[in-house]
ROLUMFI-449689 format. One record per residue (C-alpha): residue in one letter; x, y, z. Coordinates in steps of 0.25 Angstrom, whole numbers, plus 5000, padded with zeros to 4 digits. Example, Ala and Ser with C-alpha at 12.3 -4.5 7.8 and 13.67 -1.06 7.14 Angstrom:
BEGIN
A504949825031;S505549965029;
// end
This chain:
BEGIN
M503450705056;I502250665045;F502850755037;T504350715037;C504750655024;K505050495024;N505650405013;I504950285010;G506150215003;S506750314994;L505350394992;L505350515002;I503950545008;K503650695011;N502750635023;R502350535032;I500850505026;V500750415015;M499250385007;A498750225011;P498450154997;M496750154998;C496150094986;M495350194981;Y494550104970;E494550214960;A495350154950;T494650104934;E494449964935;D495849944928;G496650004938;V496850144933;I496950254941;Q495850364940;P495950534942;F495550494956;H496650424959;L497550564954;S496550644964;H496750554976;Y497950524978;T498650664973;T497750744983;R498350664994;A499750684987;Y499450834989;G498750805001;G500150785006;V500150635008;G501750605007;L501550465000;I500350414991;I500150264992;T499150234978;E498050124982;A498149994980;T498549974965;A498449834958;V499649774950;E498649684944;S497149694940;R496849554949;G497749644959;R496649744962;I495949764973;S494749794965;I494349844953;K494550004955;D495949984960;L497250054954;G498149974945;I499549974940;W499449834934;K499649884920;D500250014912;E499150074911;H499150104926;I500350184925;K499850314918;G498750344929;L499650304941;T500750404936;S499850504936;L499350494950;V500850464954;S501150604945;L500050684953;V500650624967;H501950674965;Q501350824960;A500550814972;G501850794982;S501750654986;K502350514984;I501550404980;G501450234980;I500850144974;Q500350004981;L500549904973;A499349814976;H498749674972;A497349624980;G497749474977;R496149424984;K495749534988;C495349594970;T493949604970;V494049624955;Q492949534950;D493649484936;E495249484942;T495549324945;I496249344961;I497449314967;S498049284979;S498949194987;S497949094990;P496649074987;V496049145000;P494949245000;F495149355006;N493549345011;E492249285006;K491949404997;Y493249394988;R493749284979;V494749174981;P495949194974;H496649124967;E497949094972;M499249134967;T500049074957;K501449094955;L501349154942;D500149244950;I501149284961;K502249314947;E501049394940;V500849464952;I502249494955;E502449554941;S501249634944;F501849694957;K503249724947;N502449784936;A501549864945;A502849934952;S503449954937;R502050034933;A502150094947;K503650154943;L503050204931;C502150284937;G503050354948;Y502750304960;D503550334974;I503250214979;I502850074979;E501850004989;I501549834989;H500249804995;G500449705003;A499449715014;H497849715015;G497749595009;Y498049604996;L498849504988;I500049514994;N499549525008;Q498849395003;F500249335001;L500849385015;S499649335023;P499449185029;L497949225027;C497949205013;N499049155008;E499049015009;R499948984998;T500848865002;D502048894990;E503149004995;Y501949124992;G501449055005;G501648995018;N502549075028;L502649235029;N504049225020;N503249145009;R502049225008;S502949365008;L503549304995;F502549364985;L502749504993;F504249504991;E504349444976;V503249574972;I504049654981;D505249614972;A504449624959;I504249784962;K505649804966;S506049754954;V505449874946;W505349964958;G506550054963;G505650134972;P505150134987;L504350004991;M503249965001;I502349865006;R500949885013;L500749765022;S499849725032;V500749685041;E499549615051;E498349545045;Y497349545059;D497249385057;P497849275067;E498249205055;G498549315045;N500049405046;H500249495059;I501349605062;S502449505063;D502349445050;S502149555044;L503549605049;Q504249505047;L503649505032;I504149645034;E505449625038;S505949565026;L505349675017;K506349745022;G507349795008;K506149755000;V505149885003;D505350025008;A504150035019;I502949965024;N501650025023;V500849945036;S499549905034;S498849765040;G497449705038;G496649665024;V497349525024;V495849445028;P494549525032;I494749545047;Q494449645057;M495549735059;N495649845072;V495949975066;F496250115071;P497250235068;G498450165068;Y498150035069;Q499449975060;M500450075066;D500849985076;Y501349885064;A501750005055;K502850015068;K503249875067;V503749885053;K504250025055;D505249955066;L505849845056;G506349985050;F505450005037;T504750135033;T503350095037;L501950175032;G500950165042;G499550175044;G498150145047;L496750235049;I497650345052;T496950465049;S497550595059;I498950655059;D498950615074;Y499250465070;V500050505061;M500850575069;K500850465080;Y501250365070;L502450425061;S503050475076;D502950365083;G503750285073;S502650175069;S502750205053;D503550315044;F502150345036;I500750335039;Y499950325030;L498350355027;G497450315021;R495850355026;E496250485030;L496850535016;L495550485011;R494850565019;N495950675021;P497050695007;Y497650815014;F498050755027;C499450765025;L499350925023;N498050945033;T499250875044;A500350975039;A499651105040;S499051045054;M500351025059;G501051155054;H501751115040;K501051195031;E502251185023;L501751075020;I500351105013;I500551124998;K500251244993;P498951244985;Y498451214999;E499051285007;R497951385008;G496951265015;Y497951295026;
// end
């Protein structure tokens, strides 16, 4: 099953392995892609990964997590990202970009940090400015402009980063959204910013669109899977897939183990969504288990692909699919 094709929206992906977006902190201090990225992602493409989602890419300079994050907030970023897309395509994989805004988790010292409310992540982080209506409008426009640039770069799919306590998640979560206007209060109001971001992106992007969500926040006062399923129901017709993750909204100890998020992925899939699931999955046995039991349509790998960029080729060889080994590497198998 791992080597069967499946679509996300109109995008056909050659197998069920997705490279999860992982920050590399190797860009220039102005967000420009470096030779490292060209080698790093293309190696995983030659290694057989079906879909590569590049690391969180900031839609504003104040939306960076760190000063070494990739950016797509200005036209000068297009050339390098276009080169990356071309190289990954030549290597036989599809590639997506994760559009992101760090909000209160921005650590760039010379930036003014913003969030849904003036609540810091913890005592080590600065207190963010509560976003005005103008700020909200500007950030939504930044997501829209970033999507336009992503289209020019040739990306196959866009993923909106709505997880791990970054800006969109800061609006969604009652743990950090204390607003009393139409963007705060009940879940419908807290979702408004996300819906407006989606609409703005779709006004310029006609390709497949997915979102990564922290469907469980692990805090008694936070969003739980039941809340997230309510939100996800309202995303029908708006996005093509849900990338299921959890945590990151507030500092909290999580009980993690291989596949710890897969029960959540199954609940999302049962709503009728194409689903990407994962979480500390490092072996083909777990990949096959969660694909075969219907927990998820795709399995995303993170750390394992850092250790073993040829995970897919090695798996193909071990399962007797030597026809999937690219010709330059046949002698190795």
